[in-house]
Legacy VTK file of the C-alpha trace (Angstrom):
# vtk DataFile Version 3.0
C-alpha trace
ASCII
DATASET POLYDATA
POINTS 280 float
92.896 113.764 110.664
90.732 113.541 107.528
87.768 111.186 107.260
88.989 108.059 105.467
85.912 105.824 105.661
82.811 105.547 103.500
82.188 106.493 99.868
84.269 109.473 98.731
82.324 112.132 96.813
85.303 112.740 94.516
86.793 109.256 94.581
89.753 108.931 92.177
88.848 105.312 91.301
88.699 104.743 87.542
88.804 100.939 87.321
88.070 97.902 89.481
88.740 94.274 88.620
88.023 90.903 90.214
89.533 87.741 88.795
89.428 84.015 89.413
91.799 81.649 87.656
90.994 77.962 87.350
92.027 74.733 85.658
91.152 75.005 81.939
87.632 74.217 80.743
88.240 72.951 77.201
84.544 72.603 76.466
83.863 76.255 77.311
83.201 77.514 73.730
80.211 75.179 73.468
78.846 76.418 76.809
78.961 80.149 76.008
75.413 80.408 74.541
73.855 78.931 77.691
76.026 81.056 79.989
75.077 84.178 78.017
71.404 83.287 78.251
71.695 82.951 82.042
73.305 86.363 82.642
71.854 88.378 79.760
69.353 90.217 81.984
72.286 91.793 83.826
74.873 91.732 81.032
73.127 91.826 77.633
76.072 93.165 75.597
78.413 90.646 73.979
81.872 90.497 72.336
83.888 87.538 71.092
87.660 87.970 71.191
90.864 86.334 70.009
93.952 86.885 72.163
96.107 89.644 70.686
93.317 90.925 68.408
91.258 93.931 69.618
87.512 93.266 70.070
85.497 94.299 67.028
88.371 93.741 64.542
87.684 91.198 61.800
89.782 88.052 62.104
89.706 84.412 61.038
90.804 82.829 64.313
88.471 81.039 66.680
87.445 83.135 69.709
89.122 82.166 72.980
87.507 84.709 75.288
84.069 86.265 75.565
82.923 89.563 77.085
79.461 90.278 78.484
78.586 93.946 79.155
75.805 95.731 81.011
73.519 98.240 79.297
75.680 101.228 80.234
78.849 99.460 79.053
80.613 100.258 82.333
80.583 96.702 83.715
81.962 93.684 81.871
82.517 90.018 82.580
85.335 88.523 80.499
85.384 84.743 80.363
88.255 82.620 79.008
89.233 78.959 79.145
91.130 79.373 82.429
89.876 82.583 84.059
86.941 84.897 84.644
87.207 88.664 85.117
84.556 91.071 86.350
85.644 94.651 85.731
84.084 98.100 85.967
84.723 101.754 85.140
81.840 102.817 87.379
82.424 100.850 90.590
80.735 102.296 93.699
79.960 99.589 96.270
81.667 96.248 96.767
78.402 94.555 97.793
76.869 95.320 94.384
80.045 94.217 92.635
80.117 90.969 94.618
76.476 90.227 93.786
77.190 90.426 90.051
80.433 88.474 90.495
78.457 85.713 92.238
75.858 85.709 89.450
78.577 85.234 86.821
80.252 82.415 88.750
76.939 80.630 89.260
76.215 80.857 85.529
79.623 79.358 84.741
79.386 76.620 87.376
75.842 75.834 86.276
77.140 74.859 82.835
80.733 73.751 83.453
80.489 72.201 86.902
82.732 72.858 89.913
85.834 75.018 89.431
89.361 74.047 90.435
90.694 77.435 91.544
94.352 78.434 91.093
94.124 82.134 92.075
91.715 84.880 93.158
92.389 88.609 92.972
90.867 92.043 93.632
92.448 95.127 92.106
91.708 98.856 92.109
93.222 101.604 89.933
92.962 105.255 91.017
93.969 108.207 88.835
95.539 110.946 90.929
95.695 114.383 89.304
97.026 117.182 91.535
95.337 120.577 91.170
97.257 123.711 90.221
99.814 124.483 92.894
99.821 120.882 94.155
102.137 117.942 93.505
101.795 114.181 93.818
103.688 114.464 97.107
100.578 116.155 98.545
98.645 112.940 97.862
101.110 110.066 98.185
104.196 109.330 100.311
107.510 110.372 98.771
108.638 106.742 98.867
106.032 105.860 96.224
107.153 108.546 93.755
110.022 108.473 91.215
113.307 109.242 92.946
114.783 112.708 92.570
118.444 112.863 91.565
119.756 116.418 91.840
123.240 115.183 90.917
122.107 114.740 87.304
121.806 118.510 86.935
125.492 118.883 87.814
126.312 116.806 84.729
123.915 118.734 82.513
121.432 115.856 82.395
118.202 117.351 83.670
115.232 115.055 82.947
112.286 116.719 81.208
109.909 114.802 83.452
110.089 112.113 86.099
108.722 108.792 84.929
108.726 105.446 86.620
106.963 102.645 88.438
107.197 102.155 92.179
106.182 98.743 93.551
105.881 97.507 97.113
104.856 93.903 97.810
103.646 92.516 101.131
103.332 88.784 101.751
100.378 88.467 104.128
100.309 84.640 103.959
98.539 83.234 102.102
97.720 86.372 100.114
99.913 89.055 98.574
99.360 92.801 98.447
101.011 94.797 95.663
100.893 98.602 95.747
102.185 100.273 92.588
102.487 103.883 91.506
102.614 104.256 87.713
103.897 107.648 86.623
103.884 107.864 82.845
102.325 110.708 80.869
99.572 109.442 78.569
99.070 106.108 80.356
95.378 105.280 80.669
95.564 101.942 82.482
98.426 99.746 83.831
100.134 97.895 80.997
99.058 94.399 82.044
95.391 95.467 82.146
95.211 96.926 78.635
93.745 93.785 77.050
90.747 93.300 79.399
90.126 97.062 79.729
90.097 97.443 75.934
86.570 95.997 76.024
85.349 99.313 77.456
87.189 101.324 74.794
85.627 99.279 71.993
82.157 99.592 73.537
82.603 103.358 73.907
83.798 103.757 70.320
80.886 101.666 69.052
78.435 103.943 70.827
80.169 107.113 69.639
80.222 105.918 66.032
76.432 105.578 66.114
76.122 109.270 67.036
76.874 111.138 63.815
78.985 114.226 64.337
79.707 113.431 67.995
83.369 113.811 69.049
85.170 110.582 69.855
85.559 110.078 73.590
87.356 107.146 75.182
86.362 105.225 78.281
89.549 106.407 80.022
91.285 109.796 80.195
95.098 109.485 80.010
97.254 110.625 82.903
98.719 114.133 82.638
102.427 114.877 83.115
101.670 115.815 86.737
99.506 112.792 87.558
99.914 109.103 88.331
97.989 105.842 88.641
97.762 104.219 92.073
97.362 100.475 91.551
96.280 98.427 94.597
96.269 94.673 93.985
95.340 91.984 96.531
96.036 88.495 95.210
95.683 84.952 96.558
97.650 82.357 94.529
97.258 78.650 95.258
100.217 76.304 94.833
97.829 73.534 93.832
94.398 73.915 92.276
91.661 73.656 94.891
88.005 72.911 94.228
86.032 75.753 95.817
82.313 76.451 95.883
80.782 79.773 94.882
80.413 81.036 98.447
83.976 80.045 99.339
85.228 82.025 96.343
83.080 85.039 97.228
84.220 84.958 100.860
87.843 84.952 99.774
87.204 87.822 97.342
85.563 89.813 100.130
88.707 89.372 102.231
90.920 90.529 99.357
88.703 93.577 98.865
89.078 94.468 102.538
92.864 94.162 102.263
93.070 96.362 99.155
90.624 98.916 100.538
92.531 99.182 103.824
95.792 99.668 101.916
94.361 102.490 99.799
92.905 104.299 102.795
96.181 103.918 104.678
98.661 104.867 101.947
97.132 108.141 100.697
97.798 111.309 102.703
95.323 113.381 104.728
95.245 116.084 102.044
94.130 113.504 99.496
91.099 112.534 101.559
90.269 116.174 102.218
90.106 116.725 98.449
88.379 113.455 97.565
85.832 113.787 100.361
84.560 117.231 99.329
81.029 117.363 97.938
80.832 117.930 94.198
LINES 1 281
280 0 1 2 3 4 5 6 7 8 9 10 11 12 13 14 15 16 17 18 19 20 21 22 23 24 25 26 27 28 29 30 31 32 33 34 35 36 37 38 39 40 41 42 43 44 45 46 47 48 49 50 51 52 53 54 55 56 57 58 59 60 61 62 63 64 65 66 67 68 69 70 71 72 73 74 75 76 77 78 79 80 81 82 83 84 85 86 87 88 89 90 91 92 93 94 95 96 97 98 99 100 101 102 103 104 105 106 107 108 109 110 111 112 113 114 115 116 117 118 119 120 121 122 123 124 125 126 127 128 129 130 131 132 133 134 135 136 137 138 139 140 141 142 143 144 145 146 147 148 149 150 151 152 153 154 155 156 157 158 159 160 161 162 163 164 165 166 167 168 169 170 171 172 173 174 175 176 177 178 179 180 181 182 183 184 185 186 187 188 189 190 191 192 193 194 195 196 197 198 199 200 201 202 203 204 205 206 207 208 209 210 211 212 213 214 215 216 217 218 219 220 221 222 223 224 225 226 227 228 229 230 231 232 233 234 235 236 237 238 239 240 241 242 243 244 245 246 247 248 249 250 251 252 253 254 255 256 257 258 259 260 261 262 263 264 265 266 267 268 269 270 271 272 273 274 275 276 277 278 279
């Protein structure tokens, strides 16, 4: 049995996201300068965004979300009228992530007052790329992979590649656990995460453009035809908005992290942990 605990030397994690959703704060645009001033020591970078328009693109609409980035541009807090996201492309330890999450919530609550929470979530995306001579079946259970249909060959319809999304949902009452396997060549992040994750792409491009002659390099490397994204999503929806304090929110997020982490370490096969646990 492979070691499944602790930090993996070759962890496949490429993206982590925490989110809280709350009753809308209509006054939020006026509070942004004070919120930014409170968290700027940790997150000095700043973008203003309009839904549907990529960050950094000129537009005439009023911003309806704001992104605050750390100095390395691998951590970002995205704040909108009805939700707050803390996301990272360089996540290592949940305790550090939670500390920054708490700091962002406290900055928001300090200006806007108590939050009426409608949902809390913790989500991890791992990029699994089998080595030469390996397949995804060496890393993940067959049930999570696109179904094989040998009968198609008998009708002369042999697929060039197997594409698809496998989703399993567990209702753990009151939370939900969604485990998805996205197999699509060229995909860099799950489709519903493109908008928040685009902040990292814009930040990366901005840095690359300042280095004359440097090749453009994105924040994410697309999945190869042999690879897949493992998407582990623990989510707690509330039927009615509930006013929760900062520590109550953080405690709930910690529980969701434990659920998602347990799922990841249970789903992947022994071979996967043998590979991911090897020293670099």
